[in-house]
C-alpha positions as CSV (number, residue, x, y, z in Angstrom):
1,M,44.3,198.0,229.6
2,I,43.5,195.4,227.0
3,R,41.7,192.3,228.4
4,V,42.5,189.1,226.6
5,F,40.7,185.7,226.7
6,V,42.1,182.5,225.1
7,I,40.1,179.6,223.8
8,G,42.2,176.4,223.7
9,T,45.1,175.3,225.8
10,G,46.9,173.0,223.4
11,N,50.6,173.6,222.7
12,L,50.1,177.0,221.2
13,G,47.3,178.2,223.4
14,L,49.0,177.3,226.6
15,H,52.2,179.1,225.6
16,L,50.2,182.2,224.6
17,C,48.4,182.2,228.0
18,K,51.8,181.8,229.8
19,A,53.3,184.6,227.8
20,L,50.4,186.9,228.6
21,E,50.6,186.1,232.3
22,Q,54.3,186.6,232.4
23,N,54.0,189.9,230.6
24,T,51.6,191.1,233.3
25,L,54.0,190.1,236.0
26,N,57.0,191.8,234.4
27,T,55.4,195.0,233.4
28,Q,54.7,197.8,235.9
29,K,52.3,199.6,233.6
30,Q,49.9,196.9,232.5
31,T,48.7,197.3,228.9
32,V,47.6,193.7,228.3
33,K,46.1,191.2,230.8
34,L,44.8,187.6,230.5
35,V,41.4,187.6,232.1
36,G,40.7,183.9,231.6
37,Y,40.9,180.9,229.3
38,Y,38.7,178.0,228.1
39,N,39.5,174.4,227.2
40,R,37.2,171.5,226.3
41,T,38.6,169.2,229.1
42,G,37.4,171.5,231.9
43,K,40.7,170.9,233.7
44,K,42.7,173.8,235.1
45,E,46.2,174.2,233.7
46,P,48.7,173.9,236.6
47,H,51.0,176.5,235.0
48,L,48.3,179.2,234.7
49,S,47.0,181.4,237.5
50,S,44.1,182.9,235.5
51,K,40.6,181.6,235.8
52,L,39.5,178.6,233.8
53,Y,36.0,178.9,232.2
54,T,34.2,175.7,231.1
55,D,31.3,177.3,229.3
56,L,31.8,179.6,226.3
57,H,28.5,181.4,227.1
58,T,30.0,182.6,230.4
59,I,33.2,184.2,229.0
60,P,33.9,187.5,230.9
61,E,34.0,190.9,229.3
62,C,37.2,191.2,227.2
63,D,38.6,193.3,224.4
64,I,40.2,190.5,222.3
65,L,39.4,186.8,222.2
66,F,41.9,184.4,220.7
67,I,40.7,181.1,219.1
68,A,43.7,178.7,219.6
69,T,42.0,175.5,218.6
70,P,42.6,173.0,215.8
71,D,42.1,174.4,212.3
72,D,38.9,172.4,211.6
73,T,37.2,173.7,214.7
74,I,37.8,177.4,214.3
75,K,34.7,178.2,212.3
76,N,32.4,176.3,214.6
77,V,33.9,177.9,217.7
78,S,33.5,181.3,216.1
79,R,29.8,180.7,215.5
80,M,29.3,179.9,219.2
81,L,30.7,183.3,220.3
82,S,28.4,186.3,220.9
83,S,31.2,188.5,222.4
84,H,31.6,192.1,221.1
85,A,35.4,191.7,221.4
86,T,37.8,191.5,218.5
87,I,37.9,187.8,217.5
88,A,41.2,186.4,216.2
89,H,42.4,182.9,215.3
90,T,46.0,181.7,215.5
91,S,46.1,179.4,212.4
92,G,48.6,179.6,209.6
93,S,46.4,178.0,207.0
94,V,42.8,179.1,207.8
95,S,41.3,182.2,206.1
96,M,40.5,185.2,208.2
97,N,37.0,185.2,206.6
98,V,35.8,182.3,208.7
99,L,35.4,184.9,211.4
100,K,33.4,187.4,209.3
101,K,30.2,187.0,211.3
102,H,31.9,189.3,213.9
103,S,32.3,193.0,213.5
104,N,36.0,193.1,214.4
105,Y,38.2,190.1,213.6
106,G,41.7,189.1,212.5
107,V,44.6,186.6,212.6
108,F,47.4,186.3,215.1
109,Y,49.8,183.8,213.6
110,M,53.2,182.7,214.9
111,P,55.4,180.6,212.7
112,Q,56.9,178.6,215.6
113,S,56.8,175.1,216.9
114,F,55.3,174.8,220.4
115,S,55.5,171.9,222.8
116,K,54.3,171.9,226.4
117,Q,57.7,170.4,227.6
118,R,59.8,173.4,226.4
119,D,59.5,177.1,227.1
120,V,59.9,179.6,224.3
121,N,61.0,183.3,224.3
122,F,58.0,185.1,222.8
123,N,60.1,188.2,222.3
124,E,62.0,186.4,219.6
125,I,58.9,184.9,217.8
126,P,57.6,186.7,214.7
127,I,53.9,187.5,215.0
128,C,52.0,187.9,211.7
129,L,48.8,189.9,211.7
130,E,45.8,190.3,209.5
131,Y,42.7,192.4,210.3
132,N,39.4,193.5,208.8
133,N,39.4,197.1,210.0
134,D,41.5,199.8,211.9
135,E,39.9,198.9,215.3
136,S,41.0,195.2,214.9
137,K,44.4,196.4,213.7
138,E,45.0,198.6,216.7
139,I,44.2,196.0,219.3
140,L,46.1,193.2,217.5
141,E,49.2,195.5,217.2
142,T,49.1,196.3,220.8
143,V,49.0,192.7,222.0
144,A,51.6,191.6,219.4
145,S,54.0,194.4,220.2
146,T,53.7,193.7,223.9
147,L,54.8,190.1,223.5
148,S,57.2,190.3,220.6
149,R,59.7,192.7,218.9
150,S,58.8,191.3,215.5
151,V,55.3,192.3,214.3
152,N,54.5,191.7,210.7
153,Y,51.5,192.1,208.3
154,L,50.5,189.4,205.9
155,N,47.3,188.8,203.9
156,S,45.6,185.4,204.0
157,D,47.4,184.1,200.8
158,Q,50.8,185.2,202.1
159,R,50.2,183.6,205.5
160,K,49.2,180.3,203.8
161,Y,52.4,180.2,201.8
162,L,54.4,181.0,204.9
163,H,52.7,178.1,206.6
164,V,53.7,175.8,203.8
165,A,57.3,177.1,204.1
166,A,57.1,176.5,207.8
167,V,56.1,172.9,207.3
168,Y,59.2,172.4,205.2
169,T,61.4,174.2,207.6
170,N,60.2,172.5,210.8
171,N,57.9,169.4,210.3
172,F,59.7,167.8,207.4
173,V,63.1,168.5,208.8
174,N,62.1,167.1,212.2
175,H,60.8,164.0,210.4
176,C,64.2,163.6,208.7
177,Y,65.9,163.9,212.1
178,A,63.6,161.1,213.4
179,K,64.4,158.8,210.5
180,A,68.1,159.5,211.1
181,E,67.7,158.6,214.8
182,E,66.0,155.3,213.8
183,I,69.1,154.3,211.9
184,M,71.4,155.4,214.6
185,N,69.5,153.5,217.3
186,K,69.1,150.4,215.1
187,Y,72.8,150.0,214.6
188,D,73.8,151.2,218.1
189,I,75.5,154.4,216.9
190,P,75.8,157.2,219.6
191,S,73.1,159.7,218.7
192,D,75.2,162.7,219.6
193,L,77.6,162.0,216.7
194,L,75.2,164.0,214.5
195,N,74.8,167.0,216.9
196,A,77.6,169.1,215.4
197,L,76.2,168.4,211.9
198,R,72.7,169.5,212.9
199,Q,74.1,172.7,214.5
200,E,76.3,173.6,211.5
201,T,73.5,173.0,209.0
202,Y,71.2,175.3,211.0
203,L,73.7,178.0,211.6
204,K,74.7,178.2,207.9
205,T,71.2,178.6,206.7
206,I,70.6,181.6,209.0
207,D,73.2,183.7,207.1
208,Q,73.1,182.2,203.6
209,P,70.5,180.9,201.1
210,A,70.0,177.2,201.7
211,K,70.1,176.7,197.9
212,D,73.7,177.8,197.9
213,L,74.7,175.4,200.7
214,Q,73.5,172.0,199.3
215,T,76.1,169.2,199.3
216,G,75.9,165.4,199.1
217,P,75.4,162.6,196.6
218,A,72.2,163.9,195.1
219,K,73.6,167.3,194.2
220,R,76.8,165.9,192.7
221,G,75.0,163.1,190.8
222,D,76.7,160.3,192.7
223,K,74.6,157.4,191.6
224,E,76.8,154.8,193.2
225,T,76.5,156.3,196.7
226,V,72.7,156.6,196.2
227,E,72.4,153.0,195.2
228,T,74.6,151.9,198.2
229,H,72.3,153.9,200.6
230,L,69.2,152.2,199.1
231,K,70.7,148.8,199.8
232,L,71.3,149.8,203.4
233,L,67.8,151.2,203.9
234,A,64.6,149.3,204.6
235,E,62.4,149.1,201.5
236,K,59.7,151.2,203.2
237,D,62.2,154.1,203.3
238,H,63.2,153.9,199.6
239,K,60.3,156.1,198.4
240,M,61.2,159.0,200.7
241,Y,64.9,158.8,200.0
242,L,64.4,158.7,196.3
243,A,61.8,161.6,196.3
244,I,64.2,163.9,198.2
245,T,67.1,162.8,196.0
246,E,65.1,163.6,192.9
247,S,64.0,166.9,194.2
248,I,67.6,168.0,194.9
249,K,68.8,166.8,191.5
250,K,66.0,168.8,189.7
251,M,66.8,171.9,191.6
252,Y,70.4,172.0,190.5
253,E,69.7,170.8,187.0
254,E,67.7,173.9,186.5
255,L,70.6,176.2,187.3
């Protein structure tokens, strides 16, 4: 049985802990078990039954230790660890080499958006691995394949580019949704009027290249509509609208 410890119970860390505990409950033959977790608040997570540790120097014996903390803290957390376990961080943009003081180390990255208010199905989430040796590879593979049916192998450069792509796919798109909601709310337009459009936009991009699906005034060079929209928008939103419009125009001018 592989014993797992998780440092950090933010959005990602909490979901990882919950998935590990749920796997233990659902599997008759235990291959992976969460033996504890640490967070800086010292407060026990109500959704977790595993033991909370409040001192990194008292971490129990484990086989793999995940650092699920903010990117700018990973290196410092790593330096504080004296465990002989495989050490892995969960960041999309931090190099694996920040963990090189340890004998066995790697990366366990999931291109997914996590929030504490919403459960996710880990079985559907791709897990991207990187490792420094065969021992690290074996333990990372075992944990990943226990939680997900999609296990992938990326080097640090590939993972960083995936993270950039994920920001475009999730963070930027969500921000555009938020800007749309601002407009709808300001002018008392029912927010659900865009639900069908959101769904259709998403479903089409699953099966076809997004570049082939672009529509709208920017692609067709409709300057009159663009100018009308700018008059309707607050001045603070002009820069964003024009930047996206120009990006779309350039993409199709190159074809």
